[in-house]
C-alpha positions in Angstrom: 45.5 -4.1 89.9 42.3 -6.1 90.8 42.3 -9.8 90.4 40.0 -11.8 88.1 36.8 -13.5 89.1 37.4 -16.8 90.9 34.5 -18.4 89.1 34.2 -16.9 85.7 30.6 -16.3 84.8 29.5 -17.3 81.3 26.8 -15.2 79.6 24.5 -16.9 77.0 22.5 -14.6 74.8 19.5 -16.1 73.0 18.6 -13.9 70.0 15.0 -14.3 68.8 13.1 -12.7 66.0 12.0 -9.1 66.8 15.3 -8.2 68.4 14.6 -9.8 71.7 17.8 -10.6 73.7 17.7 -12.8 76.8 20.7 -13.4 79.0 21.4 -16.1 81.6 24.5 -15.6 83.7 26.2 -18.0 86.1 26.7 -16.4 89.5 30.4 -15.6 90.3 32.2 -16.3 93.5 31.9 -13.7 96.3 35.6 -14.0 97.1 37.0 -11.0 95.3 39.9 -8.8 96.5 39.0 -5.1 97.0 40.3 -2.6 94.5 42.7 0.0 95.9 41.0 3.4 95.7 42.1 7.0 96.5 39.8 9.3 98.5 38.9 11.3 95.4 38.1 8.2 93.2 34.4 7.6 92.4 34.8 4.7 90.0 37.8 2.4 89.6 37.9 -0.2 86.8 40.7 -2.8 86.5 41.0 -5.3 83.7 37.3 -5.4 83.0 36.3 -8.0 80.3 32.9 -9.0 79.0 32.3 -11.7 76.3 28.8 -12.6 75.0 28.1 -16.1 73.7 25.2 -15.7 71.3 22.8 -18.5 70.5 20.5 -18.2 67.6 17.0 -19.5 68.0 15.4 -21.1 64.9 11.9 -22.2 65.8 11.2 -24.2 62.5 14.4 -26.2 62.5 15.3 -29.7 63.7 18.2 -28.0 65.5 16.6 -24.9 66.9 19.6 -23.6 68.8 22.8 -22.7 67.0 25.9 -21.2 68.6 27.2 -18.1 67.1 30.8 -16.8 67.4 31.5 -15.1 70.8 31.3 -11.3 70.9 34.0 -9.5 72.9 32.2 -6.4 74.3 35.0 -5.3 76.6 38.7 -6.3 76.6 40.9 -5.7 79.7 39.5 -2.2 80.3 41.2 -0.1 83.0 40.4 3.5 83.9 39.4 5.7 86.8 36.7 8.4 87.3 37.2 11.0 90.0 34.5 12.4 92.2 32.3 15.1 90.6 33.9 14.5 87.3 32.1 14.2 83.9 33.6 11.3 81.9 32.6 11.0 78.2 32.6 7.6 76.6 33.2 7.9 72.8 33.2 5.1 70.2 31.5 3.7 67.2 28.5 1.3 67.5 29.6 -1.9 69.2 32.5 -0.2 71.0 31.3 -1.4 74.4 30.0 1.9 75.8 26.5 0.6 76.8 28.0 -2.7 78.1 30.3 -0.7 80.4 27.4 1.4 81.8 25.3 -1.7 82.4 28.1 -3.4 84.3 28.5 -0.3 86.5 24.8 -0.3 87.0 25.0 -4.1 88.1 22.7 -5.1 85.2 25.4 -7.3 83.5 28.2 -9.3 85.1 31.7 -9.1 83.8 33.6 -12.2 82.8 36.9 -11.0 84.3 38.3 -8.0 86.0 36.7 -5.7 88.6 34.9 -2.4 88.9 34.1 -0.5 92.1 31.9 2.5 92.8 33.0 4.5 95.9 34.6 1.3 97.2 31.7 -1.0 96.5 32.4 -3.9 94.1 29.8 -4.1 91.4 29.5 -7.9 91.7 30.1 -8.6 95.4 28.3 -5.5 96.7 25.6 -5.1 94.0 22.9 -4.0 96.5 25.1 -1.2 97.8 26.1 -0.1 94.3 22.4 0.1 93.2 21.8 2.6 96.1 24.4 5.0 94.9 24.2 4.6 91.1 21.4 5.9 88.8 21.1 4.9 85.1 19.4 7.0 82.4 19.0 5.5 78.9 18.1 7.3 75.7 15.2 5.1 74.8 13.3 5.0 78.1 10.3 2.7 77.8 9.5 1.8 81.4 7.4 4.8 82.3 3.6 4.4 82.3 2.2 6.6 79.6 -1.3 6.8 81.1 0.0 8.0 84.4 1.0 11.6 85.2 4.7 12.5 85.7 4.0 12.7 89.5 2.3 9.4 89.6 5.2 7.8 87.7 7.7 9.2 90.2 5.6 8.1 93.2 5.4 4.6 91.7 9.1 4.2 91.2 9.9 5.7 94.6 7.7 3.1 96.2 9.3 0.4 94.1 12.7 1.6 95.4 11.5 1.4 99.0 11.2 5.1 99.7 8.7 6.0 102.5 5.6 8.0 101.5 6.6 11.2 103.4 10.2 11.1 102.2 8.9 10.6 98.6 6.7 13.8 98.7 9.7 15.8 100.0 12.1 14.3 97.5 9.8 14.9 94.5 9.2 18.5 95.5 12.9 19.0 95.8 13.6 17.5 92.4 10.7 19.6 90.9 12.6 22.8 91.7 16.1 21.5 91.2 15.5 20.0 87.7 12.8 22.5 86.6 10.2 19.8 86.2 7.0 21.2 84.7 3.5 19.9 84.5 4.0 16.9 86.7 0.2 16.6 86.8 0.1 16.0 83.0 0.1 12.5 81.5 3.5 11.2 80.6 2.3 10.4 77.1 1.8 14.1 76.4 5.3 15.1 77.5 7.9 16.4 75.0 11.1 14.5 74.5 13.0 17.0 76.6 10.6 16.7 79.5 10.7 12.9 79.3 14.5 13.1 79.6 14.2 15.3 82.7 11.7 13.0 84.3 14.0 10.0 83.6 16.8 11.9 85.3 14.5 12.8 88.2 13.6 9.1 88.6 17.3 8.1 88.7 17.9 10.8 91.4 15.1 9.7 93.7 17.3 7.6 96.0 20.0 10.4 95.9 22.7 8.6 94.0 26.2 10.0 93.9 27.0 8.5 90.4 24.8 9.0 87.3 25.2 7.0 84.2 23.8 8.6 81.0 23.5 6.6 77.8 23.2 9.0 74.8 20.9 11.4 76.8 20.6 13.9 73.9 20.0 11.4 71.1 16.5 12.6 70.2 16.7 16.2 71.5 16.6 19.4 69.5 19.4 22.0 69.9 17.6 24.0 72.5 16.7 21.0 74.6 20.2 19.7 74.3 21.7 23.0 75.6 19.2 23.0 78.5 20.2 19.4 79.4 23.9 20.4 79.3 23.3 23.2 81.7 21.3 20.9 83.9 24.2 18.4 84.0 26.9 21.0 84.6 25.2 23.6 86.8 22.9 21.4 88.8 24.0 17.7 88.8 27.7 18.4 89.2 28.0 21.9 90.7 25.1 21.7 93.2 24.6 18.0 93.8 28.2 16.9 93.4 27.3 14.0 91.2 29.9 12.0 89.2 28.7 11.6 85.6 29.6 9.0 83.0 28.0 9.8 79.7 28.1 7.7 76.5 27.6 9.8 73.4 28.2 9.8 69.7 28.4 13.6 69.6 32.0 14.8 69.6 30.9 18.4 70.1 28.9 17.4 73.2 31.8 15.4 74.6 34.2 18.4 74.1 31.8 20.9 75.7 30.6 18.8 78.6 33.2 16.3 79.7 36.3 16.7 81.9 37.9 13.7 80.4 37.3 11.3 77.5 37.6 7.6 77.0 37.7 6.4 73.4 36.6 2.8 73.0 36.7 0.6 69.9 35.7 -3.0 69.7 35.8 -3.3 73.5 39.3 -1.8 73.9 40.3 1.5 75.4 42.3 3.3 72.8 42.7 6.8 74.4 42.0 8.3 77.8 42.5 11.8 79.1 41.4 15.4 78.8 40.7 16.9 75.4 43.9 18.9 75.7 45.9 15.9 76.6 44.5 13.9 73.7 45.2 16.7 71.3 48.7 17.2 72.6 49.5 13.6 72.0 48.2 13.7 68.4 49.6 17.1 67.3 46.7 19.4 68.4 44.1 18.1 66.0 40.4 19.0 66.3 38.5 16.3 68.1 36.7 14.8 65.1 40.0 14.4 63.2 41.6 13.0 66.4 38.8 10.5 66.9 39.0 9.3 63.3 42.8 9.0 63.4 42.7 6.9 66.6 40.0 4.6 65.4 41.2 4.1 61.9 44.8 3.5 63.1 43.4 0.7 65.3 41.7 -0.8 62.3 44.9 -0.5 60.2 43.3 1.9 57.7 
């Protein structure tokens, strides 16, 4: 089991009007013991904990800053994801799914515990982790709508340090692998499904081995959802050998797409295993009933 941070970082969140959230985080010590990993482990998480300390900003007050009660986003989370596996993160809003993905993507620091991706610690070895991890969110707002799909990919490839010749070859490879259409069309004219494909293509530019998907089918119609599921299974996993961690609210999607499931609630891991293992432990219930039973039992309902 991995040790805790030597210098525990404290995160302060300033919540302003309009839903703006700003974080400042103290840097942790680089002295962290390595997590033991097996050869087929892609992600190992041990005792991961994250606590946010919100501060409310009131501009027209004599005391503009007011501390709010701390929010425990993750509590002592421990799990393992194997290579070329699809892990589904299930949970109600506020369960900690997105926080976990952001920690694995090195966007948020944990307060305690450790996480490693292919042996690289997400805090100590953040630069190496960023080279092998790609993050795709459901509400992607960083593309430039006036640029074409091709120009967007070229921009982000340059931003990530890819050479011009390598960028041309990589984009052409992704065009055929992902079925990217109309790269010469402006991004603002793309359908939602095409925008999702372009977001995945951008995440795959540096050839990551781990892909983190945060509610990728949230705004997709049934046909686009089925196409994305085929892309994940037949291309990303079967052909490219990617390890996928997907956060979703769709129980049907999780059952059809994922090898194993992790059910989170209020930052705690309540259940972890294959669908068959979870059903066997609860008397062979359907997944929706099983999910409800696990979560409501935790709430004491």
